[in-house]
Structures are given as structure tokens and as C-alpha cells.
TIZALUM-381673 format. One record per residue (C-alpha): residue number from 0; z, x, y. Coordinates in steps of 0.2 Angstrom, whole numbers, plus 2048, in hexadecimal, padded with zeros to 3 digits. Layout:
BEGIN
num = NUM, up = Z, east = X, north = Y
...
***
This chain:
BEGIN
num = 0, up = 814, east = 7BF, north = 7DD
num = 1, up = 801, east = 7C5, north = 7DA
num = 2, up = 7F7, east = 7D0, north = 7E6
num = 3, up = 7E7, east = 7C9, north = 7ED
num = 4, up = 7D9, east = 7D7, north = 7ED
num = 5, up = 7CA, east = 7D6, north = 7E3
num = 6, up = 7CA, east = 7E2, north = 7D3
num = 7, up = 7BE, east = 7EA, north = 7CE
num = 8, up = 7C8, east = 7EF, north = 7BF
num = 9, up = 7C4, east = 7E8, north = 7AB
num = 10, up = 7D0, east = 7D9, north = 7A8
num = 11, up = 7DA, east = 7E5, north = 79C
num = 12, up = 7E2, east = 7ED, north = 7A8
num = 13, up = 7EA, east = 7DC, north = 7B0
num = 14, up = 7FA, east = 7D5, north = 7A6
num = 15, up = 802, east = 7C6, north = 7AD
num = 16, up = 804, east = 7CC, north = 7BF
num = 17, up = 804, east = 7DF, north = 7BB
num = 18, up = 7F5, east = 7E5, north = 7C4
num = 19, up = 7EF, east = 7F7, north = 7C2
num = 20, up = 7DF, east = 801, north = 7C5
num = 21, up = 7D4, east = 800, north = 7D4
num = 22, up = 7CF, east = 7F1, north = 7E0
num = 23, up = 7C2, east = 7ED, north = 7EE
num = 24, up = 7C9, east = 7E9, north = 801
num = 25, up = 7BE, east = 7E7, north = 80F
num = 26, up = 7C0, east = 7EF, north = 81F
num = 27, up = 7B8, east = 7F0, north = 82E
num = 28, up = 7A9, east = 7E9, north = 823
num = 29, up = 7A9, east = 7F8, north = 818
num = 30, up = 7AF, east = 7F5, north = 805
num = 31, up = 7BC, east = 800, north = 801
num = 32, up = 7C2, east = 804, north = 7EF
num = 33, up = 7D5, east = 806, north = 7EC
num = 34, up = 7DD, east = 80C, north = 7DE
num = 35, up = 7ED, east = 802, north = 7DA
num = 36, up = 7FB, east = 809, north = 7D2
num = 37, up = 80B, east = 801, north = 7C9
num = 38, up = 81A, east = 80B, north = 7CA
num = 39, up = 826, east = 804, north = 7D5
num = 40, up = 832, east = 7F3, north = 7D6
num = 41, up = 835, east = 7EB, north = 7E7
num = 42, up = 849, east = 7EF, north = 7E9
num = 43, up = 84B, east = 7FD, north = 7DE
num = 44, up = 850, east = 80E, north = 7E7
num = 45, up = 845, east = 81C, north = 7E4
num = 46, up = 844, east = 82E, north = 7E9
num = 47, up = 834, east = 82F, north = 7F4
num = 48, up = 82B, east = 83E, north = 7FD
num = 49, up = 821, east = 839, north = 80C
num = 50, up = 813, east = 842, north = 814
num = 51, up = 80E, east = 83D, north = 828
num = 52, up = 806, east = 844, north = 836
num = 53, up = 812, east = 845, north = 846
num = 54, up = 80C, east = 843, north = 858
num = 55, up = 803, east = 855, north = 859
num = 56, up = 7FB, east = 851, north = 849
num = 57, up = 802, east = 85D, north = 83C
num = 58, up = 809, east = 855, north = 82A
num = 59, up = 81B, east = 855, north = 828
num = 60, up = 824, east = 851, north = 818
num = 61, up = 833, east = 848, north = 815
num = 62, up = 83E, east = 843, north = 807
num = 63, up = 848, east = 833, north = 805
num = 64, up = 851, east = 827, north = 7F9
num = 65, up = 84D, east = 816, north = 7FE
num = 66, up = 843, east = 805, north = 7F9
num = 67, up = 832, east = 802, north = 7F8
num = 68, up = 835, east = 7F6, north = 807
num = 69, up = 83B, east = 803, north = 810
num = 70, up = 82E, east = 810, north = 80F
num = 71, up = 81E, east = 808, north = 812
num = 72, up = 824, east = 7FF, north = 823
num = 73, up = 825, east = 805, north = 832
num = 74, up = 819, east = 812, north = 834
num = 75, up = 811, east = 819, north = 845
num = 76, up = 7FE, east = 814, north = 844
num = 77, up = 7F4, east = 81D, north = 838
num = 78, up = 803, east = 82B, north = 836
num = 79, up = 806, east = 827, north = 825
num = 80, up = 7FD, east = 833, north = 818
num = 81, up = 805, east = 833, north = 805
num = 82, up = 813, east = 82C, north = 7FE
num = 83, up = 81B, east = 834, north = 7EC
num = 84, up = 828, east = 82C, north = 7E1
num = 85, up = 831, east = 838, north = 7D6
num = 86, up = 831, east = 82E, north = 7C3
num = 87, up = 83D, east = 831, north = 7B5
num = 88, up = 836, east = 843, north = 7B0
num = 89, up = 839, east = 84B, north = 7C2
num = 90, up = 827, east = 84C, north = 7C5
num = 91, up = 81F, east = 845, north = 7D6
num = 92, up = 813, east = 835, north = 7D3
num = 93, up = 808, east = 830, north = 7E1
num = 94, up = 80B, east = 81D, north = 7E6
num = 95, up = 801, east = 81D, north = 7F8
num = 96, up = 7F3, east = 82B, north = 7FE
num = 97, up = 7E8, east = 829, north = 80B
num = 98, up = 7D4, east = 831, north = 80D
num = 99, up = 7CD, east = 831, north = 820
num = 100, up = 7D9, east = 825, north = 825
num = 101, up = 7D7, east = 819, north = 819
num = 102, up = 7E1, east = 813, north = 808
num = 103, up = 7DC, east = 81D, north = 7F9
num = 104, up = 7E9, east = 816, north = 7F0
num = 105, up = 7F8, east = 80A, north = 7F0
num = 106, up = 806, east = 805, north = 7E5
num = 107, up = 805, east = 7F3, north = 7E0
num = 108, up = 818, east = 7F0, north = 7E6
num = 109, up = 811, east = 7F7, north = 7F9
num = 110, up = 804, east = 7EA, north = 7FA
num = 111, up = 812, east = 7DC, north = 7F5
num = 112, up = 81C, east = 7E1, north = 803
num = 113, up = 80F, east = 7E4, north = 812
num = 114, up = 80F, east = 7D7, north = 81F
num = 115, up = 802, east = 7D5, north = 82C
num = 116, up = 80B, east = 7DC, north = 838
num = 117, up = 80E, east = 7EB, north = 82F
num = 118, up = 7FA, east = 7EE, north = 82D
num = 119, up = 7F7, east = 7EA, north = 83E
num = 120, up = 804, east = 7F8, north = 843
num = 121, up = 804, east = 805, north = 837
num = 122, up = 7F2, east = 804, north = 82D
num = 123, up = 7E7, east = 7FC, north = 83B
num = 124, up = 7D7, east = 802, north = 831
num = 125, up = 7DC, east = 7F8, north = 820
num = 126, up = 7DC, east = 7E6, north = 82A
num = 127, up = 7D2, east = 7DA, north = 820
num = 128, up = 7D1, east = 7CA, north = 82B
num = 129, up = 7C7, east = 7C0, north = 81D
num = 130, up = 7D5, east = 7C5, north = 810
num = 131, up = 7E3, east = 7BD, north = 81B
num = 132, up = 7D9, east = 7AF, north = 820
num = 133, up = 7D6, east = 7AB, north = 80C
num = 134, up = 7EA, east = 7AC, north = 809
num = 135, up = 7EE, east = 7A3, north = 816
num = 136, up = 7F8, east = 7B1, north = 822
num = 137, up = 7FA, east = 7A8, north = 832
num = 138, up = 805, east = 7B3, north = 83C
num = 139, up = 80A, east = 7C5, north = 83B
num = 140, up = 81C, east = 7C0, north = 830
num = 141, up = 810, east = 7BC, north = 821
num = 142, up = 80D, east = 7C8, north = 813
num = 143, up = 7FB, east = 7D2, north = 813
num = 144, up = 7F6, east = 7D1, north = 801
num = 145, up = 801, east = 7C1, north = 7F9
num = 146, up = 7FD, east = 7B0, north = 7FA
num = 147, up = 808, east = 7A9, north = 808
***
């Protein structure tokens, strides 16, 4: 699968379908530069640390061992703040961060997983209708950043 967003990094950072660097995403008529990493593989269990906002607006932290598919989906609107993964050396690495309610960085595995429904329900500020039109997304079940 190849993620469909406009790359702003040199071609040297593209090797086959592996992508990391930065990308442009248009949201609410503004172009955002998002850092994209390639640390996770779909279907593999990792130790994650998640920062999220509760209804009162306080930041909570939670640790879990799960897959990228399970950790990125199902969040309440604009509640997810950051996700870190523990690497093989025992240190934590950011794989999803937000800044002022918009994505600042995200892992490529998350982009391949997210559907139009996930974006609308959990990350409505990141909805990009022109992108979805270009990748033939016709329903909420379609992938949001992968050719359908």
C-alpha cells in the first residue's frame, strides 16, 4: 500500500513503498506540513503510551500492549493528544503527536489504517475531501489515505 499525500521531502527518502519525512495535507483550506515516520508495522503488537483528554479537558496517560490498528481508532472527537511506542532499546518514541488540535506527526502505518469514518468521528479537523475524491473514497468505510 502506498499512502497518498503530497511529499515535501527529497526523493532520497522514498524507497519503494517506505516513506518517511514530511508531507502536505490540506485541511479546512489550510495546508499543513505533517511529519511522517515509519516505525510501526500493521498487525504487530507494541507497547504504547497514549496521552488523551478526558471530558473535563485534563490530560490522562494510559499504557497498553496492542496493535497500531487498535490504538489509533475509536477515539472521541479531538481527544487524542499523543501516542508513543517503546522501541527495542526501552525508550519511548513519538508515533503520533498533535499541535493546536491538528496533527503534527503521524506514523505511516496509522495513515494506512484510518478510514473516512475514523477521520470524521475522531479527527474532524483533518478531513480532506479533495484528497478522498482523488483516491476514490465513496463511503465512510473507505481508507482515508490509501487508494481505494
